[in-house]
C-alpha positions as CSV (number, residue, x, y, z in Angstrom):
1,L,0.1,0.0,-0.1
2,E,3.1,2.4,1.0
3,V,4.7,2.0,-2.2
4,Y,1.7,2.2,-4.8
5,Q,1.0,5.6,-2.2
6,A,4.9,7.0,-2.7
7,E,4.4,6.3,-6.6
8,G,1.1,8.3,-6.9
9,N,-0.5,4.6,-8.3
10,A,-4.2,5.4,-7.0
11,V,-5.9,2.4,-8.9
12,E,-3.4,-0.3,-7.0
13,A,-3.4,1.7,-3.6
14,A,-6.9,1.7,-3.5
15,R,-7.4,-1.6,-4.9
16,V,-5.0,-2.6,-1.2
17,A,-7.2,-1.2,1.0
18,V,-9.7,-2.1,-0.5
19,N,-8.6,-6.4,0.6
20,V,-7.5,-4.7,3.7
21,A,-10.8,-3.4,4.7
22,E,-12.9,-6.7,3.8
23,A,-10.6,-8.2,6.1
24,F,-11.0,-5.7,9.0
25,V,-15.1,-4.7,8.9
26,T,-14.9,-3.6,12.5
27,A,-12.0,-1.4,12.2
28,A,-12.9,2.3,11.0
29,D,-8.7,3.5,10.1
30,P,-9.3,1.4,6.8
31,Q,-12.8,1.7,6.1
32,A,-11.9,5.3,5.6
33,G,-8.4,4.3,4.3
34,A,-10.4,2.5,1.5
35,G,-12.9,4.9,0.7
36,R,-10.1,7.6,0.9
37,L,-7.9,5.6,-2.4
38,L,-11.0,5.1,-3.9
39,L,-11.9,9.0,-4.1
40,R,-8.3,10.0,-5.3
41,A,-9.1,6.6,-7.6
42,G,-12.0,8.1,-9.6
43,Q,-14.3,5.9,-7.6
44,P,-16.6,7.7,-5.7
45,D,-19.8,5.1,-5.4
46,R,-17.6,2.6,-3.8
47,A,-16.2,5.0,-1.6
48,A,-19.0,6.4,-0.6
49,G,-19.7,2.8,0.5
50,Y,-16.9,2.6,2.7
51,L,-16.5,5.1,4.0
52,A,-20.3,4.8,5.6
53,R,-19.3,2.1,7.3
54,A,-16.1,4.1,8.5
55,V,-18.8,6.8,9.6
56,S,-21.5,3.8,11.6
57,L,-18.3,2.6,13.0
58,A,-16.9,6.2,14.6
59,P,-19.9,8.5,14.0
60,S,-18.1,11.3,15.9
61,D,-15.1,11.3,13.7
62,V,-14.9,14.2,11.9
63,G,-13.1,13.9,9.2
64,Y,-14.5,10.2,7.9
65,G,-17.6,12.3,7.8
66,L,-16.4,15.2,5.9
67,S,-14.8,12.0,3.3
68,L,-18.6,10.6,2.8
69,A,-19.4,13.7,2.3
70,E,-17.1,14.7,-0.5
71,A,-17.8,11.3,-2.0
72,Q,-21.7,11.6,-2.1
73,F,-21.4,15.2,-3.3
74,A,-18.5,13.6,-6.4
75,T,-21.4,10.7,-6.8
76,G,-24.0,13.2,-7.9
77,D,-26.2,13.1,-4.7
78,P,-25.7,16.6,-2.7
79,A,-29.0,16.1,-0.9
80,A,-27.4,13.3,0.9
81,S,-23.7,15.1,1.1
82,A,-25.4,18.3,2.8
83,A,-27.5,15.7,5.9
84,T,-23.7,14.7,6.3
85,L,-22.3,18.3,6.6
86,E,-25.3,19.1,9.1
87,R,-25.5,16.3,11.2
88,L,-21.4,17.1,11.4
89,L,-22.1,21.2,12.7
90,R,-24.2,20.0,14.8
91,L,-21.6,17.2,16.1
92,A,-18.5,19.7,16.4
93,P,-19.8,22.6,15.7
94,D,-17.0,24.6,16.8
95,D,-14.9,22.7,13.5
96,P,-15.2,25.6,9.8
97,R,-14.8,22.6,7.6
98,P,-18.7,21.3,7.8
99,A,-20.2,24.9,7.7
100,R,-17.3,25.7,4.8
101,W,-18.4,22.7,3.0
102,L,-21.9,22.8,3.9
103,D,-22.2,26.2,2.4
104,F,-20.2,25.1,-0.6
105,V,-22.8,22.0,-1.9
106,R,-25.4,24.1,-1.0
107,S,-23.9,26.9,-3.8
108,G,-23.6,24.0,-6.7
109,S,-20.1,24.2,-6.9
110,G,-17.9,21.3,-8.5
């Protein structure tokens, strides 16, 4: 995984990360890692599933939620992305990232 990432090979890094995530289905970090690498590999539909699993395993992790919102937006579902970001705003009102990304999603940018 580290070699593929160092080489900038997002597709192979995502493939390995998915294998790790499937081996450790009850651990949030591998799920998020697979999801984020799938996003980089241009596979937001697949990424959303892994990121949703990460969020369900660690619902208070704002980073996982932000990545899920990104995947949802990238799949053409701004309503789901906005709902995820609104949940993050309630969870972490002092973190400026959810509000900034919610403004972006609501503006229809992207």
